[in-house]
C-alpha positions in Angstrom: 8.8 -71.4 -138.4 10.9 -68.3 -139.2 10.4 -66.1 -136.0 8.3 -62.4 -136.7 9.3 -59.5 -136.7 10.2 -58.0 -133.3 9.3 -54.1 -132.3 12.7 -52.0 -132.0 14.4 -52.2 -128.8 13.8 -49.5 -125.7 15.6 -47.1 -125.1 18.6 -47.0 -122.5 17.1 -47.2 -119.2 13.5 -47.8 -120.0 12.6 -51.1 -118.3 9.8 -51.9 -120.9 7.9 -55.6 -121.5 9.4 -55.5 -124.5 13.1 -56.7 -123.2 11.1 -59.6 -121.8 9.6 -60.4 -124.7 10.6 -64.1 -125.4 12.2 -64.8 -129.3 9.3 -65.6 -131.5 7.4 -63.9 -130.1 5.5 -60.8 -131.6 4.4 -58.4 -128.6 1.2 -56.4 -128.9 0.8 -52.9 -130.4 -0.8 -52.0 -127.3 2.0 -52.2 -124.9 3.3 -49.3 -126.9 -0.1 -46.9 -126.4 -0.3 -48.4 -122.9 4.1 -47.2 -121.8 3.3 -43.9 -123.6 -0.1 -43.3 -121.7 1.6 -44.1 -118.7 4.4 -41.7 -119.5 2.3 -38.9 -120.0 0.5 -39.3 -117.3 3.6 -39.1 -115.0 4.8 -36.2 -117.1 1.1 -34.5 -116.7 1.0 -35.4 -112.9 4.3 -33.3 -112.0 3.3 -30.6 -114.2 0.0 -30.2 -112.3 2.0 -31.2 -109.0 4.0 -28.0 -109.8 1.1 -25.9 -110.8 -0.6 -26.5 -107.6 2.2 -25.5 -105.5 4.2 -23.3 -107.0 2.0 -20.4 -105.8 3.7 -21.8 -102.1 6.9 -22.1 -103.2 7.2 -18.6 -104.9 5.8 -17.4 -101.5 8.0 -19.4 -99.4 11.2 -18.0 -102.1 10.3 -14.4 -102.1 9.9 -14.1 -98.1 13.1 -16.1 -97.4 15.0 -13.4 -100.1 13.8 -10.9 -97.5 15.1 -12.3 -94.6 18.1 -13.3 -96.1 18.4 -9.7 -97.3 17.6 -8.2 -93.8 20.2 -10.3 -92.8 22.8 -8.9 -95.5 21.8 -5.6 -94.3 22.8 -6.0 -91.2 26.2 -7.6 -91.7 26.9 -4.9 -94.3 26.2 -1.8 -92.2 26.8 -3.5 -88.5 23.8 -1.4 -87.3 21.7 -1.9 -85.2 24.2 -2.4 -82.9 22.3 -4.0 -80.2 23.1 -6.8 -78.3 25.3 -8.0 -81.1 29.2 -8.5 -81.4 31.6 -8.1 -83.8 31.6 -11.9 -84.5 27.7 -11.8 -85.7 28.2 -8.9 -87.9 30.9 -10.1 -89.4 29.6 -13.6 -90.8 27.1 -12.3 -94.3 23.9 -14.1 -92.0 25.6 -14.1 -88.8 21.9 -12.3 -87.5 20.6 -15.8 -88.4 22.6 -17.6 -86.5 22.7 -15.4 -83.3 20.4 -15.8 -80.1 19.6 -19.5 -79.2 21.2 -20.9 -82.8 24.4 -20.0 -80.3 22.9 -22.7 -78.0 21.7 -25.2 -80.3 25.1 -24.8 -81.9 27.1 -25.8 -78.9 24.7 -28.8 -78.3 25.6 -29.8 -81.7 29.0 -29.8 -81.0 29.3 -30.3 -77.6 26.4 -32.2 -76.4 24.4 -31.1 -73.3 26.1 -29.1 -70.4 24.0 -28.6 -66.9 25.5 -25.2 -65.2 23.7 -25.5 -61.7 22.5 -21.8 -61.5 23.8 -20.4 -64.5 21.8 -20.3 -68.3 22.8 -23.9 -69.7 22.1 -25.8 -72.5 19.7 -28.7 -71.6 16.8 -26.4 -71.5 16.9 -26.6 -75.3 15.0 -30.2 -76.5 17.0 -32.5 -78.5 15.4 -33.6 -82.2 16.8 -29.9 -84.3 20.1 -29.9 -82.9 20.4 -33.8 -83.9 19.4 -32.7 -87.2 21.7 -30.2 -87.3 24.5 -32.1 -86.6 23.3 -34.4 -89.0 23.1 -31.4 -92.2 26.6 -30.0 -91.2 28.1 -33.6 -92.0 27.4 -31.7 -96.1 30.6 -30.5 -95.2 28.9 -26.7 -94.7 29.9 -24.5 -91.8 27.5 -25.5 -88.9 25.1 -22.4 -88.5 25.0 -22.3 -92.3 24.0 -25.8 -92.3 21.6 -24.6 -89.4 19.8 -21.9 -91.7 19.5 -24.0 -94.5 18.1 -26.7 -92.4 15.2 -24.6 -91.4 14.7 -23.0 -94.5 14.2 -26.3 -95.8 12.1 -27.4 -93.2 9.6 -24.2 -93.7 8.9 -25.2 -97.3 7.9 -28.5 -96.1 6.1 -27.1 -93.1 4.3 -24.8 -95.6 3.5 -27.4 -98.1 2.0 -29.7 -95.7 0.2 -27.0 -94.1 -1.4 -26.4 -96.8 -2.4 -30.2 -97.8 -3.8 -30.0 -93.9 -5.6 -26.6 -95.0 -7.8 -28.5 -97.6 -9.1 -31.2 -95.2 -10.5 -28.5 -92.4 -11.0 -25.6 -94.3 -11.2 -25.8 -97.7 -8.5 -24.7 -100.5 -9.1 -21.0 -101.1 -9.0 -20.8 -98.0 -6.3 -23.1 -96.8 -3.9 -21.5 -99.6 -4.7 -17.9 -98.3 -3.2 -19.1 -95.2 -0.4 -21.0 -96.3 0.7 -17.8 -97.9 0.1 -15.5 -95.4 1.9 -18.0 -92.8 4.8 -17.6 -95.8 5.1 -14.1 -94.9 4.1 -13.8 -91.4 5.8 -10.9 -89.8 7.2 -13.5 -86.9 8.9 -16.4 -89.8 11.8 -14.5 -90.1 12.8 -17.2 -87.0 12.0 -19.8 -89.5 15.2 -18.7 -91.5 17.4 -18.9 -88.0 19.1 -21.8 -86.6 15.9 -22.5 -84.6 13.8 -25.2 -84.0 10.1 -23.6 -84.9 10.4 -24.7 -89.4 10.2 -28.1 -87.9 7.9 -27.3 -85.1 5.3 -26.5 -87.9 6.4 -29.1 -89.9 5.6 -31.5 -87.3 2.9 -29.8 -86.5 1.1 -29.8 -89.7 1.6 -33.1 -90.2 0.3 -34.7 -87.2 -2.7 -33.0 -87.8 -3.0 -33.9 -91.5 -2.3 -37.7 -90.3 -4.7 -37.7 -87.6 -7.8 -36.9 -89.6 -7.0 -39.5 -92.7 -6.7 -42.0 -89.7 -2.9 -42.7 -90.4 -2.2 -43.7 -87.0 1.5 -44.7 -86.9 2.8 -41.9 -89.3 0.4 -39.7 -87.2 1.8 -41.0 -84.1 6.3 -40.5 -85.2 4.8 -36.9 -86.4 3.7 -36.2 -82.6 7.1 -37.7 -81.3 9.2 -36.0 -83.6 7.2 -32.2 -82.4 7.5 -33.3 -78.9 11.7 -34.1 -79.3 11.9 -30.6 -81.1 10.1 -28.6 -78.1 8.0 -29.0 -75.3 4.8 -27.7 -76.5 4.7 -30.6 -78.9 3.5 -32.8 -76.2 0.2 -30.5 -76.3 -0.5 -32.5 -79.2 -2.1 -35.3 -77.4 -5.5 -33.1 -77.4 -6.2 -33.3 -81.1 -4.8 -36.7 -81.4 -7.5 -37.6 -78.7 -10.1 -36.0 -79.9 -9.5 -37.2 -83.7 -9.4 -40.7 -82.1 -12.3 -40.5 -80.1 -14.5 -39.1 -83.0 -13.5 -42.8 -84.8 -13.6 -44.7 -82.0 -16.9 -46.7 -82.4 -15.9 -47.2 -86.5 -12.5 -48.6 -85.4 -11.7 -52.4 -85.2 -9.2 -53.6 -82.5 -6.4 -53.0 -84.6 -7.0 -49.2 -85.5 -8.0 -48.5 -81.6 -4.5 -49.6 -80.8 -2.6 -47.5 -83.1 -5.1 -44.8 -82.5 -4.0 -45.1 -78.5 -0.4 -45.2 -79.3 -0.8 -41.8 -81.7 -2.5 -40.5 -78.6 0.6 -41.4 -76.6 3.2 -40.7 -78.6 3.7 -37.1 -77.5 3.7 -36.8 -74.4 5.7 -40.4 -74.1 8.7 -38.4 -76.7 8.4 -35.5 -74.5 9.0 -37.8 -71.2 12.1 -39.1 -72.8 14.5 -36.1 -72.6 14.3 -35.6 -69.2 15.3 -39.4 -69.0 17.8 -39.4 -71.3 19.4 -36.0 -69.4 18.9 -38.2 -66.1 21.2 -40.6 -68.0 24.0 -38.2 -69.9 23.9 -35.9 -66.8 22.9 -37.4 -63.7 20.1 -35.3 -63.3 16.8 -36.3 -64.7 15.5 -32.5 -63.6 18.7 -31.0 -65.4 15.7 -29.4 -67.8 13.8 -28.0 -65.2 16.9 -26.4 -63.9 18.1 -24.5 -66.8 14.2 -23.3 -67.1 15.1 -22.1 -64.3 17.9 -20.1 -64.8 16.4 -19.3 -68.2 13.3 -17.4 -66.1 11.0 -19.8 -67.2 9.4 -21.0 -64.0 5.8 -21.9 -63.7 4.1 -20.0 -61.3 0.4 -20.8 -60.5 -0.1 -16.7 -60.2 2.2 -16.2 -63.1 -1.0 -15.4 -65.7 -2.1 -12.7 -63.9 1.8 -11.8 -63.1 2.1 -11.1 -66.6 -0.9 -9.1 -67.2 -0.1 -6.7 -64.3 3.6 -6.5 -65.3 2.8 -5.9 -69.5 2.1 -2.3 -68.9 5.4 -1.8 -66.3 7.5 -3.6 -69.6 6.0 -1.4 -72.0 6.6 2.1 -70.0 10.6 0.2 -69.9 11.1 -1.0 -73.5 8.6 -0.4 -76.2 9.5 -3.5 -77.4 7.4 -5.9 -74.9 4.5 -4.7 -77.3 5.7 -6.6 -79.7 4.7 -10.1 -77.5 1.7 -8.5 -76.0 -0.1 -7.2 -79.1 0.6 -10.7 -81.1 -0.2 -13.1 -78.0 -3.5 -10.7 -78.4 -3.5 -11.0 -82.4 -3.4 -15.2 -82.2 -6.0 -15.6 -79.1 -8.5 -13.1 -81.6 -7.7 -15.2 -84.8 -8.3 -18.7 -82.8 -11.6 -17.2 -81.8 -12.6 -16.6 -85.7 -11.0 -19.9 -86.9 -13.7 -21.4 -84.5 -16.5 -20.1 -86.1 -14.7 -21.9 -89.2 -15.7 -25.1 -87.7 -11.8 -25.4 -86.7 -12.0 -28.7 -84.6 -11.6 -27.3 -81.2 -9.0 -29.4 -79.5 -6.6 -27.7 -82.6 -8.3 -24.2 -81.2 -7.3 -25.4 -77.6 -4.3 -26.6 -78.3 -3.2 -23.3 -80.0 -4.7 -21.0 -77.0 -2.5 -23.0 -74.5 1.0 -22.2 -77.2 0.5 -18.5 -75.7 -1.2 -18.8 -72.6 0.8 -21.7 -71.1 3.9 -19.1 -71.1 2.5 -16.9 -69.2 2.5 -18.7 -66.5 6.5 -18.0 -66.1 4.9 -14.3 -65.4 6.2 -12.6 -68.8 5.0 -12.1 -72.6 8.6 -12.9 -73.3 8.9 -14.4 -76.4 5.1 -15.3 -76.7 5.1 -13.5 -80.6 7.4 -16.2 -81.4 5.3 -19.0 -79.6 2.2 -18.4 -81.2 3.9 -18.8 -84.7 2.6 -22.1 -84.2 -1.2 -21.8 -83.7 -1.7 -23.5 -87.4 -6.2 -22.4 -86.7 -5.1 -18.5 -86.3 -3.7 -18.6 -90.2 -7.2 -20.7 -91.2 -8.8 -17.4 -89.4 -6.8 -14.2 -90.8 -7.2 -15.8 -94.1 -11.0 -16.1 -93.9 -11.5 -12.4 -93.1 -9.9 -11.3 -96.3 -11.5 -13.1 -99.2 -10.9 -9.9 -101.7 -8.0 -9.8 -104.1 -6.9 -6.4 -103.2 -7.6 -7.3 -99.7 -5.4 -10.2 -99.6 -2.8 -8.2 -101.5 -2.5 -5.3 -99.2 -2.2 -7.6 -96.2 0.6 -9.5 -97.8 2.2 -6.3 -98.7 2.0 -4.8 -95.3 2.7 -8.3 -93.9 6.2 -8.7 -95.7 7.2 -5.6 -95.1 6.9 -6.3 -91.2 8.9 -9.4 -91.6 12.0 -7.1 -93.4 11.5 -4.9 -90.6 11.0 -7.7 -87.7 14.7 -9.0 -89.3 16.4 -5.8 -89.5 16.0 -4.8 -85.9 17.4 -8.6 -84.6 20.1 -7.1 -83.1 17.9 -5.3 -80.6 15.2 -7.7 -79.1 15.0 -11.5 -78.2 13.0 -13.4 -81.0 
């Protein structure tokens, strides 16, 4: 019997079922319809995904343009001079490579070196300089690679934070909170050679994965956070709370995975001094370096920070930035409490701005509070009207640009 007609071949590169049809068989017309439907669904899914996220991408792009514009203005004007030397002003984006970025680049280039009694790089956790070294393998200069890395990590952090927020406070508040984070005045640091973008991403991913009971992935995200900065170890609080809430319904296997997730962050944080003990023959190298940077933890540190606050304001007005943002963060966390945000997330984020005060100073507390995710939900819940929200975004964007322009004057 002669072979029946065979349908026309699939386009090059397509993995159609027709290519596998035996000679002499007739491919049902329904296959064509099915393949067309799948292709249409794929296109529609991509279009829907882009439509869902383009507002976030736009907010990220516009806010990063403001930061880059501020850095370029510093390069062109060489003013204000502040603490920056000529080498920083000489590079177009040199301001974004400055301050701690110098230390992270040194670690990526040369590894760790403890100089007793002097400021040295074991004070900085290892994950970001490791990623920086990987990014530099693209051939970009190390500083530029760090700027690109931080900006891309910040975009990823915004996207994950939006998904996390949808599960906690609903899509409307979550979206407003994500946009407010993108333009938050202190978010200029997320375009610098700093690990804050990485920490934001790891925090948001940990929270979302814990809610979804994806314990293994949650453990990985928490461990990455703890290897990025020491406060990542505090993620043990919300993870433990999420695991406890589901403990009765979990089988033995899930309980084991949940326990691993709970222990991941503190275990990862402890691995750094162990590494320093192997590499520098001093497991206390991080503590010694912290002392040299003025970050010793004292029992009366919070009291000292509060009593010295007025003196610091009188000595330099910039102290008001850190004091103000510390108080703002705590106030917004109180608002988030009323939104029924998981309590351990509130506790964790309060500790983010309170624990650094045990060193006796508010210095850099504005930056430490940047990772307090529920604070943005609290802020977003206060501005429900379009005009109020647009006004807040505008003011915050202006402050973001101003903060970038004053980088030479004050430590982030």
